[in-house]
Backbone as JSON Lines, residues from 0, in Angstrom:
{"i":0,"aa":"M","n":[-0.73,-110.44,-73.26],"ca":[-0.67,-110.49,-74.7],"c":[0.25,-109.38,-75.19]}
{"i":1,"aa":"H","n":[1.07,-109.72,-76.14],"ca":[1.97,-108.77,-76.77],"c":[1.62,-108.69,-78.25]}
{"i":2,"aa":"R","n":[1.04,-107.57,-78.66],"ca":[0.66,-107.36,-80.06],"c":[-0.16,-108.53,-80.61]}
{"i":3,"aa":"G","n":[-1.03,-109.05,-79.79],"ca":[-1.9,-110.13,-80.24],"c":[-1.34,-111.52,-80.04]}
{"i":4,"aa":"Y","n":[-0.13,-111.62,-79.51],"ca":[0.49,-112.92,-79.27],"c":[0.5,-113.22,-77.79]}
{"i":5,"aa":"K","n":[0.28,-114.46,-77.44],"ca":[0.39,-114.88,-76.05],"c":[1.83,-115.33,-75.81]}
{"i":6,"aa":"V","n":[2.48,-114.74,-74.82],"ca":[3.87,-115.06,-74.51],"c":[3.91,-115.89,-73.23]}
{"i":7,"aa":"I","n":[4.58,-117.04,-73.3],"ca":[4.74,-117.92,-72.14],"c":[6.22,-118.05,-71.88]}
{"i":8,"aa":"T","n":[6.63,-117.85,-70.64],"ca":[8.05,-117.93,-70.3],"c":[8.31,-119.12,-69.39]}
{"i":9,"aa":"A","n":[9.56,-119.55,-69.38],"ca":[9.99,-120.66,-68.51],"c":[11.35,-120.3,-67.93]}
{"i":10,"aa":"H","n":[11.57,-120.65,-66.68],"ca":[12.81,-120.27,-65.99],"c":[13.96,-121.25,-66.22]}
{"i":11,"aa":"D","n":[13.65,-122.45,-66.73],"ca":[14.71,-123.41,-67.03],"c":[14.23,-124.36,-68.13]}
{"i":12,"aa":"G","n":[15.12,-125.25,-68.56],"ca":[14.8,-126.14,-69.67],"c":[13.67,-127.11,-69.38]}
{"i":13,"aa":"T","n":[13.62,-127.62,-68.17],"ca":[12.55,-128.55,-67.81],"c":[11.2,-127.85,-67.85]}
{"i":14,"aa":"A","n":[11.14,-126.65,-67.32],"ca":[9.9,-125.87,-67.35],"c":[9.51,-125.52,-68.79]}
{"i":15,"aa":"A","n":[10.5,-125.28,-69.64],"ca":[10.23,-124.97,-71.05],"c":[9.58,-126.16,-71.74]}
{"i":16,"aa":"L","n":[10.11,-127.36,-71.52],"ca":[9.51,-128.55,-72.14],"c":[8.09,-128.78,-71.63]}
{"i":17,"aa":"K","n":[7.87,-128.55,-70.35],"ca":[6.54,-128.7,-69.78],"c":[5.58,-127.69,-70.41]}
{"i":18,"aa":"A","n":[6.03,-126.44,-70.55],"ca":[5.19,-125.4,-71.14],"c":[4.83,-125.73,-72.59]}
{"i":19,"aa":"V","n":[5.8,-126.24,-73.33],"ca":[5.55,-126.62,-74.73],"c":[4.53,-127.75,-74.8]}
{"i":20,"aa":"A","n":[4.67,-128.74,-73.93],"ca":[3.74,-129.87,-73.92],"c":[2.32,-129.42,-73.57]}
{"i":21,"aa":"E","n":[2.21,-128.47,-72.65],"ca":[0.89,-128.02,-72.19],"c":[0.22,-127.03,-73.14]}
{"i":22,"aa":"T","n":[1.0,-126.22,-73.84],"ca":[0.4,-125.13,-74.62],"c":[0.45,-125.35,-76.14]}
{"i":23,"aa":"K","n":[1.28,-126.25,-76.61],"ca":[1.4,-126.55,-78.04],"c":[1.57,-125.26,-78.87]}
{"i":24,"aa":"P","n":[2.65,-124.5,-78.62],"ca":[2.83,-123.21,-79.32],"c":[3.18,-123.39,-80.8]}
{"i":25,"aa":"D","n":[2.96,-122.33,-81.56],"ca":[3.34,-122.31,-82.97],"c":[4.82,-121.98,-83.14]}
{"i":26,"aa":"V","n":[5.39,-121.21,-82.21],"ca":[6.78,-120.78,-82.27],"c":[7.4,-120.91,-80.88]}
{"i":27,"aa":"V","n":[8.66,-121.36,-80.84],"ca":[9.39,-121.45,-79.58],"c":[10.72,-120.72,-79.75]}
{"i":28,"aa":"V","n":[11.0,-119.79,-78.86],"ca":[12.28,-119.08,-78.83],"c":[13.01,-119.55,-77.58]}
{"i":29,"aa":"V","n":[14.22,-120.08,-77.77],"ca":[14.93,-120.71,-76.66],"c":[16.27,-120.02,-76.42]}
{"i":30,"aa":"D","n":[16.58,-119.79,-75.16],"ca":[17.89,-119.28,-74.75],"c":[18.85,-120.47,-74.67]}
{"i":31,"aa":"P","n":[19.95,-120.44,-75.39],"ca":[20.88,-121.57,-75.34],"c":[21.53,-121.77,-73.97]}
{"i":32,"aa":"G","n":[21.45,-120.77,-73.09],"ca":[22.08,-120.87,-71.78],"c":[21.12,-121.16,-70.65]}
{"i":33,"aa":"L","n":[20.0,-121.83,-70.94],"ca":[19.05,-122.15,-69.88],"c":[19.67,-123.08,-68.85]}
{"i":34,"aa":"P","n":[19.3,-122.91,-67.59],"ca":[19.75,-123.86,-66.57],"c":[18.97,-125.17,-66.68]}
{"i":35,"aa":"N","n":[19.51,-126.22,-66.09],"ca":[18.89,-127.54,-66.01],"c":[19.04,-128.29,-67.33]}
{"i":36,"aa":"L","n":[18.34,-127.9,-68.36],"ca":[18.53,-128.41,-69.72],"c":[18.88,-127.21,-70.57]}
{"i":37,"aa":"D","n":[19.94,-127.3,-71.37],"ca":[20.28,-126.13,-72.19],"c":[19.37,-126.04,-73.4]}
{"i":38,"aa":"G","n":[19.49,-124.97,-74.15],"ca":[18.62,-124.72,-75.29],"c":[18.65,-125.83,-76.33]}
{"i":39,"aa":"T","n":[19.81,-126.42,-76.56],"ca":[19.92,-127.51,-77.53],"c":[19.11,-128.72,-77.08]}
{"i":40,"aa":"E","n":[19.16,-129.02,-75.79],"ca":[18.37,-130.14,-75.26],"c":[16.87,-129.85,-75.32]}
{"i":41,"aa":"V","n":[16.51,-128.62,-75.09],"ca":[15.09,-128.24,-75.19],"c":[14.61,-128.41,-76.63]}
{"i":42,"aa":"I","n":[15.39,-127.94,-77.58],"ca":[15.02,-128.08,-79.0],"c":[14.87,-129.56,-79.37]}
{"i":43,"aa":"A","n":[15.81,-130.39,-78.92],"ca":[15.74,-131.82,-79.19],"c":[14.46,-132.41,-78.59]}
{"i":44,"aa":"G","n":[14.11,-132.0,-77.38],"ca":[12.9,-132.5,-76.74],"c":[11.65,-132.06,-77.46]}
{"i":45,"aa":"V","n":[11.62,-130.81,-77.9],"ca":[10.47,-130.3,-78.65],"c":[10.36,-131.05,-79.98]}
{"i":46,"aa":"S","n":[11.45,-131.25,-80.65],"ca":[11.44,-131.95,-81.94],"c":[10.96,-133.4,-81.78]}
{"i":47,"aa":"A","n":[11.4,-134.06,-80.73],"ca":[11.0,-135.45,-80.49],"c":[9.51,-135.56,-80.23]}
{"i":48,"aa":"R","n":[8.95,-134.57,-79.55],"ca":[7.51,-134.61,-79.24],"c":[6.64,-134.25,-80.42]}
{"i":49,"aa":"S","n":[7.19,-133.54,-81.4],"ca":[6.39,-133.09,-82.53],"c":[6.32,-134.1,-83.66]}
{"i":50,"aa":"C","n":[7.09,-135.15,-83.58],"ca":[7.07,-136.17,-84.64],"c":[5.96,-137.17,-84.43]}
């Protein structure tokens, strides 16, 4: 925990999408240079799942 927040990290875009699906976070911070799926693709995937 960091200042009362739970921080979850992912090593690539695929892992990031899996983490978002499993944890349903309130905020997602994405590195645009992620391997496998870049940050833009991760954002698109998160947006598609939240609708």
